[in-house]
Every structure is written in structure tokens, then in C-alpha cells.
All heavy atoms as a GROMACS GRO file, in nm:
protein
  584
    1MET      N    1  -0.127  -1.286  -1.296
    1MET     CA    2   0.016  -1.275  -1.295
    1MET      C    3   0.055  -1.125  -1.300
    1MET      O    4   0.141  -1.077  -1.230
    1MET     CB    5   0.074  -1.349  -1.414
    1MET     CG    6   0.225  -1.346  -1.417
    1MET     SD    7   0.308  -1.436  -1.283
    1MET     CE    8   0.294  -1.600  -1.341
    2ALA      N    9  -0.013  -1.050  -1.385
    2ALA     CA   10   0.016  -0.905  -1.404
    2ALA      C   11  -0.011  -0.831  -1.268
    2ALA      O   12   0.066  -0.738  -1.234
    2ALA     CB   13  -0.067  -0.847  -1.516
    3ALA      N   14  -0.114  -0.874  -1.199
    3ALA     CA   15  -0.145  -0.807  -1.074
    3ALA      C   16  -0.035  -0.832  -0.969
    3ALA      O   17   0.001  -0.737  -0.902
    3ALA     CB   18  -0.279  -0.854  -1.019
    4PHE      N   19   0.020  -0.951  -0.968
    4PHE     CA   20   0.131  -0.979  -0.878
    4PHE      C   21   0.256  -0.898  -0.914
    4PHE      O   22   0.330  -0.852  -0.829
    4PHE     CB   23   0.164  -1.127  -0.871
    4PHE     CG   24   0.080  -1.203  -0.774
    4PHE    CD1   25  -0.013  -1.297  -0.821
    4PHE    CD2   26   0.090  -1.180  -0.638
    4PHE    CE1   27  -0.091  -1.369  -0.730
    4PHE    CE2   28   0.009  -1.247  -0.546
    4PHE     CZ   29  -0.080  -1.344  -0.593
    5VAL      N   30   0.286  -0.883  -1.044
    5VAL     CA   31   0.395  -0.807  -1.088
    5VAL      C   32   0.379  -0.662  -1.045
    5VAL      O   33   0.474  -0.601  -0.995
    5VAL     CB   34   0.412  -0.817  -1.241
    5VAL    CG1   35   0.513  -0.719  -1.294
    5VAL    CG2   36   0.449  -0.961  -1.280
    6ALA      N   37   0.263  -0.611  -1.063
    6ALA     CA   38   0.238  -0.470  -1.020
    6ALA      C   39   0.250  -0.451  -0.872
    6ALA      O   40   0.317  -0.357  -0.820
    6ALA     CB   41   0.099  -0.423  -1.067
    7LEU      N   42   0.201  -0.548  -0.793
    7LEU     CA   43   0.214  -0.542  -0.649
    7LEU      C   44   0.361  -0.547  -0.604
    7LEU      O   45   0.404  -0.470  -0.520
    7LEU     CB   46   0.137  -0.652  -0.583
    7LEU     CG   47   0.141  -0.659  -0.425
    7LEU    CD1   48   0.085  -0.530  -0.367
    7LEU    CD2   49   0.066  -0.776  -0.377
    8MET      N   50   0.437  -0.634  -0.663
    8MET     CA   51   0.582  -0.645  -0.628
    8MET      C   52   0.660  -0.516  -0.668
    8MET      O   53   0.745  -0.472  -0.597
    8MET     CB   54   0.645  -0.766  -0.690
    8MET     CG   55   0.593  -0.896  -0.634
    8MET     SD   56   0.622  -0.909  -0.454
    8MET     CE   57   0.455  -0.890  -0.391
    9CYS      N   58   0.621  -0.453  -0.781
    9CYS     CA   59   0.686  -0.332  -0.820
    9CYS      C   60   0.654  -0.222  -0.721
    9CYS      O   61   0.741  -0.142  -0.682
    9CYS     CB   62   0.647  -0.292  -0.961
    9CYS     SG   63   0.712  -0.397  -1.090
   10LEU      N   64   0.532  -0.216  -0.671
   10LEU     CA   65   0.493  -0.115  -0.573
   10LEU      C   66   0.567  -0.140  -0.440
   10LEU      O   67   0.606  -0.045  -0.376
   10LEU     CB   68   0.339  -0.114  -0.555
   10LEU     CG   69   0.262  -0.049  -0.665
   10LEU    CD1   70   0.110  -0.069  -0.643
   10LEU    CD2   71   0.292   0.099  -0.675
   11GLN      N   72   0.575  -0.268  -0.405
   11GLN     CA   73   0.644  -0.300  -0.280
   11GLN      C   74   0.790  -0.254  -0.289
   11GLN      O   75   0.846  -0.202  -0.194
   11GLN     CB   76   0.640  -0.451  -0.250
   11GLN     CG   77   0.500  -0.504  -0.218
   11GLN     CD   78   0.456  -0.468  -0.080
   11GLN    OE1   79   0.520  -0.401  -0.005
   11GLN    NE2   80   0.336  -0.514  -0.044
   12GLY      N   81   0.854  -0.272  -0.404
   12GLY     CA   82   0.994  -0.226  -0.419
   12GLY      C   83   1.006  -0.079  -0.423
   12GLY      O   84   1.103  -0.023  -0.382
   13LEU      N   85   0.897  -0.010  -0.474
   13LEU     CA   86   0.901   0.134  -0.477
   13LEU      C   87   0.888   0.196  -0.335
   13LEU      O   88   0.944   0.298  -0.305
   13LEU     CB   89   0.788   0.187  -0.565
   13LEU     CG   90   0.769   0.336  -0.578
   13LEU    CD1   91   0.888   0.397  -0.649
   13LEU    CD2   92   0.640   0.367  -0.651
   14LYS      N   93   0.815   0.130  -0.249
   14LYS     CA   94   0.792   0.187  -0.116
   14LYS      C   95   0.910   0.170  -0.020
   14LYS      O   96   0.924   0.244   0.073
   14LYS     CB   97   0.661   0.129  -0.053
   14LYS     CG   98   0.682  -0.007   0.009
   14LYS     CD   99   0.550  -0.048   0.076
   14LYS     CE  100   0.564  -0.184   0.129
   14LYS     NZ  101   0.614  -0.194   0.263
   15TYR      N  102   0.996   0.073  -0.049
   15TYR     CA  103   1.110   0.050   0.044
   15TYR      C  104   1.203   0.169   0.059
   15TYR      O  105   1.236   0.209   0.172
   15TYR     CB  106   1.184  -0.080   0.011
   15TYR     CG  107   1.109  -0.202   0.057
   15TYR    CD1  108   1.069  -0.299  -0.035
   15TYR    CD2  109   1.071  -0.218   0.187
   15TYR    CE1  110   0.999  -0.412   0.004
   15TYR    CE2  111   1.002  -0.327   0.229
   15TYR     CZ  112   0.967  -0.426   0.136
   15TYR     OH  113   0.897  -0.535   0.180
   16PRO      N  114   1.253   0.228  -0.049
   16PRO     CA  115   1.341   0.345  -0.033
   16PRO      C  116   1.273   0.464   0.043
   16PRO      O  117   1.334   0.534   0.120
   16PRO     CB  118   1.376   0.386  -0.171
   16PRO     CG  119   1.351   0.268  -0.257
   16PRO     CD  120   1.241   0.189  -0.188
   17LEU      N  121   1.142   0.480   0.013
   17LEU     CA  122   1.068   0.586   0.081
   17LEU      C  123   1.058   0.556   0.229
   17LEU      O  124   1.081   0.649   0.315
   17LEU     CB  125   0.927   0.596   0.023
   17LEU     CG  126   0.919   0.643  -0.120
   17LEU    CD1  127   0.782   0.626  -0.176
   17LEU    CD2  128   0.963   0.790  -0.138
   18GLY      N  129   1.030   0.432   0.266
   18GLY     CA  130   1.023   0.398   0.406
   18GLY      C  131   1.155   0.406   0.480
   18GLY      O  132   1.158   0.445   0.595
   19MET      N  133   1.261   0.381   0.405
   19MET     CA  134   1.392   0.391   0.468
   19MET      C  135   1.437   0.530   0.495
   19MET      O  136   1.513   0.560   0.581
   19MET     CB  137   1.500   0.320   0.377
   19MET     CG  138   1.483   0.169   0.375
   19MET     SD  139   1.597   0.084   0.273
   19MET     CE  140   1.746   0.100   0.375
   20ALA      N  141   1.379   0.625   0.416
   20ALA     CA  142   1.404   0.767   0.442
   20ALA      C  143   1.322   0.816   0.561
   20ALA      O  144   1.339   0.931   0.604
   20ALA     CB  145   1.368   0.849   0.318
   21MET      N  146   1.231   0.735   0.617
   21MET     CA  147   1.146   0.779   0.727
   21MET      C  148   1.175   0.696   0.850
   21MET      O  149   1.080   0.650   0.920
   21MET     CB  150   1.002   0.754   0.679
   21MET     CG  151   0.964   0.835   0.558
   21MET     SD  152   0.802   0.784   0.484
   21MET     CE  153   0.693   0.821   0.616
   22THR      N  154   1.299   0.673   0.886
   22THR     CA  155   1.330   0.588   0.997
   22THR      C  156   1.342   0.663   1.134
   22THR      O  157   1.378   0.603   1.231
   22THR     CB  158   1.463   0.510   0.973
   22THR    OG1  159   1.564   0.601   0.947
   22THR    CG2  160   1.441   0.411   0.860
   23ASP      N  161   1.312   0.792   1.131
   23ASP     CA  162   1.310   0.863   1.257
   23ASP      C  163   1.171   0.840   1.324
   23ASP      O  164   1.081   0.781   1.262
   23ASP     CB  165   1.333   1.016   1.238
   23ASP     CG  166   1.235   1.079   1.143
   23ASP    OD1  167   1.166   1.009   1.062
   23ASP    OD2  168   1.220   1.205   1.146
   24ALA      N  169   1.158   0.882   1.451
   24ALA     CA  170   1.035   0.851   1.526
   24ALA      C  171   0.910   0.907   1.459
   24ALA      O  172   0.811   0.839   1.443
   24ALA     CB  173   1.044   0.904   1.667
   25PRO      N  174   0.908   1.032   1.414
   25PRO     CA  175   0.787   1.086   1.345
   25PRO      C  176   0.755   1.011   1.216
   25PRO      O  177   0.640   0.986   1.188
   25PRO     CB  178   0.813   1.232   1.321
   25PRO     CG  179   0.927   1.265   1.414
   25PRO     CD  180   1.002   1.145   1.435
   26GLY      N  181   0.861   0.975   1.142
   26GLY     CA  182   0.836   0.906   1.016
   26GLY      C  183   0.780   0.764   1.043
   26GLY      O  184   0.693   0.720   0.965
   27LEU      N  185   0.834   0.695   1.136
   27LEU     CA  186   0.780   0.564   1.168
   27LEU      C  187   0.639   0.570   1.219
   27LEU      O  188   0.556   0.484   1.188
   27LEU     CB  189   0.873   0.495   1.268
   27LEU     CG  190   1.011   0.458   1.220
   27LEU    CD1  191   1.095   0.410   1.333
   27LEU    CD2  192   1.000   0.355   1.105
   28ARG      N  193   0.610   0.670   1.299
   28ARG     CA  194   0.472   0.691   1.348
   28ARG      C  195   0.376   0.713   1.230
   28ARG      O  196   0.269   0.659   1.227
   28ARG     CB  197   0.466   0.808   1.449
   28ARG     CG  198   0.343   0.816   1.527
   28ARG     CD  199   0.353   0.921   1.637
   28ARG     NE  200   0.464   0.907   1.724
   28ARG     CZ  201   0.571   0.992   1.724
   28ARG    NH1  202   0.573   1.097   1.648
   28ARG    NH2  203   0.672   0.968   1.809
   29TYR      N  204   0.420   0.798   1.136
   29TYR     CA  205   0.338   0.826   1.016
   29TYR      C  206   0.313   0.696   0.933
   29TYR      O  207   0.200   0.672   0.895
   29TYR     CB  208   0.407   0.931   0.928
   29TYR     CG  209   0.340   0.969   0.805
   29TYR    CD1  210   0.233   1.057   0.813
   29TYR    CD2  211   0.365   0.912   0.683
   29TYR    CE1  212   0.163   1.095   0.697
   29TYR    CE2  213   0.302   0.949   0.565
   29TYR     CZ  214   0.202   1.039   0.577
   29TYR     OH  215   0.132   1.071   0.463
   30GLN      N  216   0.418   0.618   0.918
   30GLN     CA  217   0.397   0.492   0.843
   30GLN      C  218   0.304   0.400   0.917
   30GLN      O  219   0.217   0.334   0.852
   30GLN     CB  220   0.534   0.420   0.829
   30GLN     CG  221   0.628   0.488   0.729
   30GLN     CD  222   0.754   0.408   0.718
   30GLN    OE1  223   0.749   0.300   0.660
   30GLN    NE2  224   0.862   0.457   0.764
   31ALA      N  225   0.308   0.395   1.046
   31ALA     CA  226   0.217   0.310   1.125
   31ALA      C  227   0.073   0.358   1.107
   31ALA      O  228  -0.014   0.277   1.090
   31ALA     CB  229   0.256   0.308   1.270
   32HIS      N  230   0.053   0.486   1.113
   32HIS     CA  231  -0.085   0.543   1.094
   32HIS      C  232  -0.138   0.509   0.952
   32HIS      O  233  -0.254   0.471   0.940
   32HIS     CB  234  -0.086   0.695   1.115
   32HIS     CG  235  -0.066   0.737   1.254
   32HIS    ND1  236  -0.145   0.695   1.357
   32HIS    CD2  237   0.022   0.822   1.308
   32HIS    CE1  238  -0.107   0.750   1.467
   32HIS    NE2  239  -0.003   0.823   1.446
   33MET      N  240  -0.050   0.517   0.852
   33MET     CA  241  -0.095   0.489   0.717
   33MET      C  242  -0.129   0.337   0.699
   33MET      O  243  -0.228   0.305   0.631
   33MET     CB  244   0.013   0.523   0.617
   33MET     CG  245   0.033   0.674   0.597
   33MET     SD  246  -0.113   0.752   0.530
   33MET     CE  247  -0.173   0.840   0.667
   34VAL      N  248  -0.059   0.252   0.764
   34VAL     CA  249  -0.089   0.107   0.755
   34VAL      C  250  -0.219   0.080   0.824
   34VAL      O  251  -0.295   0.002   0.778
   34VAL     CB  252   0.028   0.021   0.816
   34VAL    CG1  253  -0.015  -0.123   0.837
   34VAL    CG2  254   0.153   0.031   0.729
   35VAL      N  255  -0.243   0.143   0.938
   35VAL     CA  256  -0.374   0.127   1.011
   35VAL      C  257  -0.488   0.175   0.923
   35VAL      O  258  -0.594   0.116   0.917
   35VAL     CB  259  -0.367   0.199   1.143
   35VAL    CG1  260  -0.505   0.202   1.212
   35VAL    CG2  261  -0.272   0.122   1.243
   36LEU      N  262  -0.471   0.286   0.853
   36LEU     CA  263  -0.575   0.338   0.766
   36LEU      C  264  -0.590   0.247   0.639
   36LEU      O  265  -0.698   0.234   0.586
   36LEU     CB  266  -0.540   0.480   0.718
   36LEU     CG  267  -0.547   0.591   0.823
   36LEU    CD1  268  -0.495   0.724   0.766
   36LEU    CD2  269  -0.690   0.604   0.870
   37MET      N  270  -0.480   0.188   0.599
   37MET     CA  271  -0.486   0.103   0.475
   37MET      C  272  -0.561  -0.024   0.505
   37MET      O  273  -0.631  -0.081   0.416
   37MET     CB  274  -0.345   0.071   0.431
   37MET     CG  275  -0.338  -0.018   0.307
   37MET     SD  276  -0.172  -0.061   0.256
   37MET     CE  277  -0.122  -0.170   0.380
   38LEU      N  278  -0.550  -0.077   0.622
   38LEU     CA  279  -0.612  -0.207   0.654
   38LEU      C  280  -0.760  -0.220   0.617
   38LEU      O  281  -0.796  -0.314   0.543
   38LEU     CB  282  -0.594  -0.242   0.803
   38LEU     CG  283  -0.645  -0.376   0.849
   38LEU    CD1  284  -0.584  -0.490   0.775
   38LEU    CD2  285  -0.640  -0.386   0.994
   39PRO      N  286  -0.850  -0.132   0.664
   39PRO     CA  287  -0.994  -0.147   0.625
   39PRO      C  288  -1.016  -0.131   0.482
   39PRO      O  289  -1.102  -0.199   0.422
   39PRO     CB  290  -1.066  -0.046   0.712
   39PRO     CG  291  -0.964   0.051   0.755
   39PRO     CD  292  -0.830  -0.021   0.759
   40VAL      N  293  -0.943  -0.038   0.419
   40VAL     CA  294  -0.964  -0.015   0.276
   40VAL      C  295  -0.919  -0.139   0.196
   40VAL      O  296  -0.993  -0.185   0.107
   40VAL     CB  297  -0.877   0.114   0.227
   40VAL    CG1  298  -0.884   0.125   0.078
   40VAL    CG2  299  -0.940   0.236   0.296
   41ASN      N  300  -0.803  -0.192   0.232
   41ASN     CA  301  -0.754  -0.310   0.163
   41ASN      C  302  -0.843  -0.430   0.182
   41ASN      O  303  -0.877  -0.499   0.088
   41ASN     CB  304  -0.611  -0.340   0.211
   41ASN     CG  305  -0.540  -0.449   0.134
   41ASN    OD1  306  -0.598  -0.513   0.045
   41ASN    ND2  307  -0.416  -0.474   0.163
   42LEU      N  308  -0.884  -0.450   0.301
   42LEU     CA  309  -0.976  -0.565   0.330
   42LEU      C  310  -1.110  -0.552   0.260
   42LEU      O  311  -1.156  -0.645   0.199
   42LEU     CB  312  -0.997  -0.573   0.483
   42LEU     CG  313  -1.077  -0.690   0.535
   42LEU    CD1  314  -1.002  -0.823   0.496
   42LEU    CD2  315  -1.094  -0.683   0.679
   43GLY      N  316  -1.168  -0.431   0.266
   43GLY     CA  317  -1.294  -0.409   0.199
   43GLY      C  318  -1.284  -0.426   0.049
   43GLY      O  319  -1.366  -0.493  -0.015
   44LEU      N  320  -1.185  -0.363  -0.012
   44LEU     CA  321  -1.162  -0.380  -0.158
   44LEU      C  322  -1.136  -0.523  -0.194
   44LEU      O  323  -1.187  -0.573  -0.294
   44LEU     CB  324  -1.047  -0.289  -0.203
   44LEU     CG  325  -1.081  -0.144  -0.239
   44LEU    CD1  326  -0.951  -0.074  -0.274
   44LEU    CD2  327  -1.175  -0.139  -0.354
   45SER      N  328  -1.051  -0.590  -0.118
   45SER     CA  329  -1.017  -0.726  -0.151
   45SER      C  330  -1.140  -0.819  -0.140
   45SER      O  331  -1.161  -0.901  -0.232
   45SER     CB  332  -0.910  -0.779  -0.054
   45SER     OG  333  -0.792  -0.712  -0.068
   46TRP      N  334  -1.224  -0.800  -0.047
   46TRP     CA  335  -1.342  -0.880  -0.034
   46TRP      C  336  -1.440  -0.853  -0.146
   46TRP      O  337  -1.498  -0.943  -0.212
   46TRP     CB  338  -1.409  -0.853   0.099
   46TRP     CG  339  -1.514  -0.947   0.141
   46TRP    CD1  340  -1.565  -1.052   0.070
   46TRP    CD2  341  -1.581  -0.947   0.269
   46TRP    NE1  342  -1.660  -1.115   0.143
   46TRP    CE2  343  -1.675  -1.056   0.265
   46TRP    CE3  344  -1.574  -0.867   0.381
   46TRP    CZ2  345  -1.760  -1.080   0.369
   46TRP    CZ3  346  -1.662  -0.897   0.489
   46TRP    CH2  347  -1.749  -1.009   0.481
   47TRP      N  348  -1.457  -0.722  -0.176
   47TRP     CA  349  -1.554  -0.689  -0.283
   47TRP      C  350  -1.501  -0.734  -0.418
   47TRP      O  351  -1.580  -0.786  -0.500
   47TRP     CB  352  -1.572  -0.540  -0.283
   47TRP     CG  353  -1.664  -0.485  -0.386
   47TRP    CD1  354  -1.795  -0.509  -0.401
   47TRP    CD2  355  -1.626  -0.402  -0.500
   47TRP    NE1  356  -1.845  -0.446  -0.518
   47TRP    CE2  357  -1.740  -0.378  -0.572
   47TRP    CE3  358  -1.507  -0.344  -0.540
   47TRP    CZ2  359  -1.745  -0.299  -0.688
   47TRP    CZ3  360  -1.507  -0.265  -0.652
   47TRP    CH2  361  -1.622  -0.247  -0.727
   48LEU      N  362  -1.374  -0.710  -0.449
   48LEU     CA  363  -1.320  -0.747  -0.578
   48LEU      C  364  -1.307  -0.900  -0.594
   48LEU      O  365  -1.315  -0.952  -0.708
   48LEU     CB  366  -1.184  -0.682  -0.595
   48LEU     CG  367  -1.182  -0.529  -0.622
   48LEU    CD1  368  -1.042  -0.474  -0.624
   48LEU    CD2  369  -1.255  -0.500  -0.753
   49ALA      N  370  -1.290  -0.973  -0.485
   49ALA     CA  371  -1.289  -1.118  -0.491
   49ALA      C  372  -1.416  -1.171  -0.539
   49ALA      O  373  -1.424  -1.262  -0.626
   49ALA     CB  374  -1.247  -1.181  -0.360
   50GLY      N  375  -1.526  -1.114  -0.495
   50GLY     CA  376  -1.660  -1.155  -0.543
   50GLY      C  377  -1.687  -1.110  -0.686
   50GLY      O  378  -1.759  -1.175  -0.757
   51LEU      N  379  -1.626  -0.995  -0.725
   51LEU     CA  380  -1.649  -0.939  -0.855
   51LEU      C  381  -1.565  -1.007  -0.967
   51LEU      O  382  -1.621  -1.041  -1.070
   51LEU     CB  383  -1.623  -0.790  -0.849
   51LEU     CG  384  -1.676  -0.705  -0.963
   51LEU    CD1  385  -1.826  -0.709  -0.970
   51LEU    CD2  386  -1.625  -0.558  -0.945
   52ILE      N  387  -1.436  -1.020  -0.937
   52ILE     CA  388  -1.347  -1.071  -1.048
   52ILE      C  389  -1.274  -1.199  -1.008
   52ILE      O  390  -1.197  -1.250  -1.090
   52ILE     CB  391  -1.251  -0.964  -1.092
   52ILE    CG1  392  -1.159  -0.919  -0.976
   52ILE    CG2  393  -1.316  -0.845  -1.156
   52ILE    CD1  394  -1.050  -0.824  -1.019
   53GLY      N  395  -1.286  -1.245  -0.889
   53GLY     CA  396  -1.226  -1.375  -0.856
   53GLY      C  397  -1.094  -1.358  -0.780
   53GLY      O  398  -1.077  -1.261  -0.704
   54VAL      N  399  -1.005  -1.454  -0.806
   54VAL     CA  400  -0.882  -1.462  -0.722
   54VAL      C  401  -0.788  -1.341  -0.740
   54VAL      O  402  -0.707  -1.316  -0.652
   54VAL     CB  403  -0.807  -1.592  -0.751
   54VAL    CG1  404  -0.889  -1.711  -0.709
   54VAL    CG2  405  -0.769  -1.605  -0.895
   55ALA      N  406  -0.795  -1.270  -0.845
   55ALA     CA  407  -0.712  -1.153  -0.868
   55ALA      C  408  -0.758  -1.031  -0.779
   55ALA      O  409  -0.681  -0.935  -0.758
   55ALA     CB  410  -0.702  -1.108  -1.011
   56GLY      N  411  -0.885  -1.042  -0.730
   56GLY     CA  412  -0.938  -0.930  -0.657
   56GLY      C  413  -0.864  -0.886  -0.533
   56GLY      O  414  -0.831  -0.767  -0.516
   57PRO      N  415  -0.822  -0.981  -0.446
   57PRO     CA  416  -0.743  -0.941  -0.328
   57PRO      C  417  -0.608  -0.879  -0.368
   57PRO      O  418  -0.560  -0.793  -0.298
   57PRO     CB  419  -0.726  -1.071  -0.256
   57PRO     CG  420  -0.845  -1.153  -0.289
   57PRO     CD  421  -0.870  -1.117  -0.435
   58VAL      N  422  -0.549  -0.926  -0.470
   58VAL     CA  423  -0.418  -0.871  -0.515
   58VAL      C  424  -0.439  -0.727  -0.563
   58VAL      O  425  -0.359  -0.639  -0.531
   58VAL     CB  426  -0.351  -0.959  -0.622
   58VAL    CG1  427  -0.220  -0.901  -0.665
   58VAL    CG2  428  -0.337  -1.104  -0.574
   59ILE      N  429  -0.543  -0.709  -0.639
   59ILE     CA  430  -0.578  -0.570  -0.685
   59ILE      C  431  -0.612  -0.474  -0.565
   59ILE      O  432  -0.568  -0.364  -0.565
   59ILE     CB  433  -0.686  -0.572  -0.792
   59ILE    CG1  434  -0.636  -0.646  -0.915
   59ILE    CG2  435  -0.733  -0.432  -0.829
   59ILE    CD1  436  -0.740  -0.680  -1.018
   60GLY      N  437  -0.680  -0.528  -0.472
   60GLY     CA  438  -0.710  -0.454  -0.348
   60GLY      C  439  -0.581  -0.414  -0.277
   60GLY      O  440  -0.567  -0.303  -0.228
   61SER      N  441  -0.490  -0.505  -0.271
   61SER     CA  442  -0.359  -0.476  -0.208
   61SER      C  443  -0.280  -0.373  -0.290
   61SER      O  444  -0.209  -0.287  -0.239
   61SER     CB  445  -0.274  -0.599  -0.196
   61SER     OG  446  -0.334  -0.691  -0.109
   62ILE      N  447  -0.290  -0.382  -0.421
   62ILE     CA  448  -0.225  -0.283  -0.511
   62ILE      C  449  -0.274  -0.144  -0.476
   62ILE      O  450  -0.197  -0.047  -0.465
   62ILE     CB  451  -0.246  -0.315  -0.660
   62ILE    CG1  452  -0.167  -0.440  -0.698
   62ILE    CG2  453  -0.212  -0.199  -0.749
   62ILE    CD1  454  -0.201  -0.494  -0.839
   63VAL      N  455  -0.403  -0.123  -0.466
   63VAL     CA  456  -0.466   0.005  -0.440
   63VAL      C  457  -0.417   0.053  -0.304
   63VAL      O  458  -0.378   0.168  -0.286
   63VAL     CB  459  -0.620  -0.005  -0.449
   63VAL    CG1  460  -0.678   0.130  -0.398
   63VAL    CG2  461  -0.665  -0.031  -0.590
   64GLY      N  462  -0.424  -0.037  -0.202
   64GLY     CA  463  -0.384   0.000  -0.071
   64GLY      C  464  -0.239   0.045  -0.061
   64GLY      O  465  -0.202   0.149   0.001
   65VAL      N  466  -0.150  -0.036  -0.114
   65VAL     CA  467  -0.007  -0.004  -0.114
   65VAL      C  468   0.022   0.122  -0.194
   65VAL      O  469   0.100   0.208  -0.148
   65VAL     CB  470   0.076  -0.124  -0.166
   65VAL    CG1  471   0.223  -0.084  -0.183
   65VAL    CG2  472   0.067  -0.238  -0.066
   66ALA      N  473  -0.037   0.136  -0.308
   66ALA     CA  474  -0.013   0.254  -0.392
   66ALA      C  475  -0.056   0.384  -0.322
   66ALA      O  476   0.020   0.483  -0.318
   66ALA     CB  477  -0.090   0.243  -0.528
   67VAL      N  478  -0.175   0.386  -0.263
   67VAL     CA  479  -0.228   0.507  -0.202
   67VAL      C  480  -0.172   0.532  -0.066
   67VAL      O  481  -0.122   0.639  -0.037
   67VAL     CB  482  -0.381   0.501  -0.202
   67VAL    CG1  483  -0.437   0.616  -0.118
   67VAL    CG2  484  -0.442   0.498  -0.335
   68PHE      N  485  -0.175   0.432   0.023
   68PHE     CA  486  -0.141   0.454   0.167
   68PHE      C  487   0.007   0.437   0.198
   68PHE      O  488   0.047   0.467   0.310
   68PHE     CB  489  -0.224   0.361   0.256
   68PHE     CG  490  -0.373   0.398   0.253
   68PHE    CD1  491  -0.462   0.334   0.173
   68PHE    CD2  492  -0.419   0.503   0.333
   68PHE    CE1  493  -0.596   0.371   0.173
   68PHE    CE2  494  -0.549   0.541   0.333
   68PHE     CZ  495  -0.640   0.475   0.254
   69GLN      N  496   0.081   0.377   0.102
   69GLN     CA  497   0.224   0.365   0.137
   69GLN      C  498   0.306   0.439   0.035
   69GLN      O  499   0.384   0.529   0.070
   69GLN     CB  500   0.261   0.213   0.142
   69GLN     CG  501   0.208   0.152   0.263
   69GLN     CD  502   0.246   0.001   0.277
   69GLN    OE1  503   0.276  -0.067   0.180
   69GLN    NE2  504   0.250  -0.040   0.403
   70CYS      N  505   0.295   0.411  -0.092
   70CYS     CA  506   0.380   0.476  -0.192
   70CYS      C  507   0.347   0.626  -0.201
   70CYS      O  508   0.433   0.711  -0.187
   70CYS     CB  509   0.362   0.413  -0.334
   70CYS     SG  510   0.431   0.248  -0.340
   71LEU      N  511   0.221   0.660  -0.227
   71LEU     CA  512   0.186   0.799  -0.244
   71LEU      C  513   0.200   0.877  -0.119
   71LEU      O  514   0.255   0.986  -0.109
   71LEU     CB  515   0.041   0.808  -0.298
   71LEU     CG  516  -0.012   0.949  -0.328
   71LEU    CD1  517   0.075   1.014  -0.438
   71LEU    CD2  518  -0.155   0.943  -0.372
   72ALA      N  519   0.147   0.819  -0.007
   72ALA     CA  520   0.151   0.890   0.122
   72ALA      C  521   0.298   0.911   0.171
   72ALA      O  522   0.332   1.021   0.217
   72ALA     CB  523   0.074   0.816   0.225
   73ASN      N  524   0.381   0.809   0.155
   73ASN     CA  525   0.521   0.824   0.197
   73ASN      C  526   0.597   0.919   0.107
   73ASN      O  527   0.679   0.992   0.152
   73ASN     CB  528   0.591   0.688   0.196
   73ASN     CG  529   0.544   0.595   0.307
   73ASN    OD1  530   0.459   0.634   0.386
   73ASN    ND2  531   0.600   0.479   0.309
   74ALA      N  532   0.567   0.923  -0.023
   74ALA     CA  533   0.632   1.018  -0.113
   74ALA      C  534   0.596   1.161  -0.076
   74ALA      O  535   0.683   1.247  -0.079
   74ALA     CB  536   0.588   0.990  -0.256
   75VAL      N  537   0.471   1.183  -0.040
   75VAL     CA  538   0.430   1.316   0.006
   75VAL      C  539   0.500   1.357   0.132
   75VAL      O  540   0.553   1.468   0.146
   75VAL     CB  541   0.271   1.325   0.021
   75VAL    CG1  542   0.231   1.451   0.093
   75VAL    CG2  543   0.205   1.314  -0.114
   76TYR      N  544   0.510   1.259   0.229
   76TYR     CA  545   0.576   1.285   0.354
   76TYR      C  546   0.728   1.317   0.334
   76TYR      O  547   0.780   1.412   0.388
   76TYR     CB  548   0.558   1.172   0.451
   76TYR     CG  549   0.619   1.190   0.585
   76TYR    CD1  550   0.544   1.250   0.686
   76TYR    CD2  551   0.746   1.151   0.613
   76TYR    CE1  552   0.595   1.273   0.812
   76TYR    CE2  553   0.806   1.176   0.738
   76TYR     CZ  554   0.726   1.240   0.838
   76TYR     OH  555   0.782   1.257   0.964
   77VAL      N  556   0.791   1.232   0.251
   77VAL     CA  557   0.934   1.251   0.232
   77VAL      C  558   0.965   1.380   0.154
   77VAL      O  559   1.062   1.448   0.186
   77VAL     CB  560   0.993   1.125   0.152
   77VAL    CG1  561   1.132   1.158   0.101
   77VAL    CG2  562   0.989   1.004   0.242
   78ARG      N  563   0.876   1.418   0.067
   78ARG     CA  564   0.897   1.542  -0.010
   78ARG      C  565   0.888   1.662   0.081
   78ARG      O  566   0.953   1.770   0.060
   78ARG     CB  567   0.792   1.554  -0.118
   78ARG     CG  568   0.814   1.662  -0.211
   78ARG     CD  569   0.768   1.630  -0.350
   78ARG     NE  570   0.768   1.745  -0.432
   78ARG     CZ  571   0.864   1.772  -0.519
   78ARG    NH1  572   0.959   1.687  -0.540
   78ARG    NH2  573   0.859   1.881  -0.593
   79ARG      N  574   0.807   1.654   0.197
   79ARG     CA  575   0.797   1.770   0.286
   79ARG      C  576   0.929   1.773   0.355
   79ARG      O  577   0.986   1.845   0.409
   79ARG     CB  578   0.685   1.745   0.392
   79ARG     CG  579   0.551   1.766   0.335
   79ARG     CD  580   0.447   1.765   0.447
   79ARG     NE  581   0.463   1.646   0.535
   79ARG     CZ  582   0.436   1.649   0.662
   79ARG    NH1  583   0.396   1.755   0.724
   79ARG    NH2  584   0.450   1.540   0.738
   0.00000   0.00000   0.00000
């Protein structure tokens, strides 16, 4: 339950950042970050599912969203 709460908080955090990036270069940057996030999220989710069970994929998604969307978008918007 805590992992889902954290994931939803991160999803809410990334929306304002994404809305600030609605020009063509910003949307392209977001698309690149999602493509980079996919293998990391999938790999972590698979590994963590075997290690800790059903919370593993959610934690993998938390890491992916935090690094490749929240952090990366915040750095881009700050520039």
C-alpha cells in the first residue's frame, strides 16, 4: 500500500513539470526519457518481483518515474 501511495505522489509531482514542457523540444525530451525508463523499469520490476514479491514492480515503477520523469523533467524545466 505504501508503495502505491509513493507512486501516485510521484505521478502527481511529474504532471506540473510535464505541463511546463509542452513545446516541441520539451515533448521530445519527455519521449526520450520514457524510452530510457522502459528497460530500467522492466528490469527492476522483474528483479524485485522475484526478490520481494508483488510490491517489486511498483517499486521498480517508483524508481523509474522518480529518476526518468520527476528528476529529469525538473532538471530540464530548471534550465
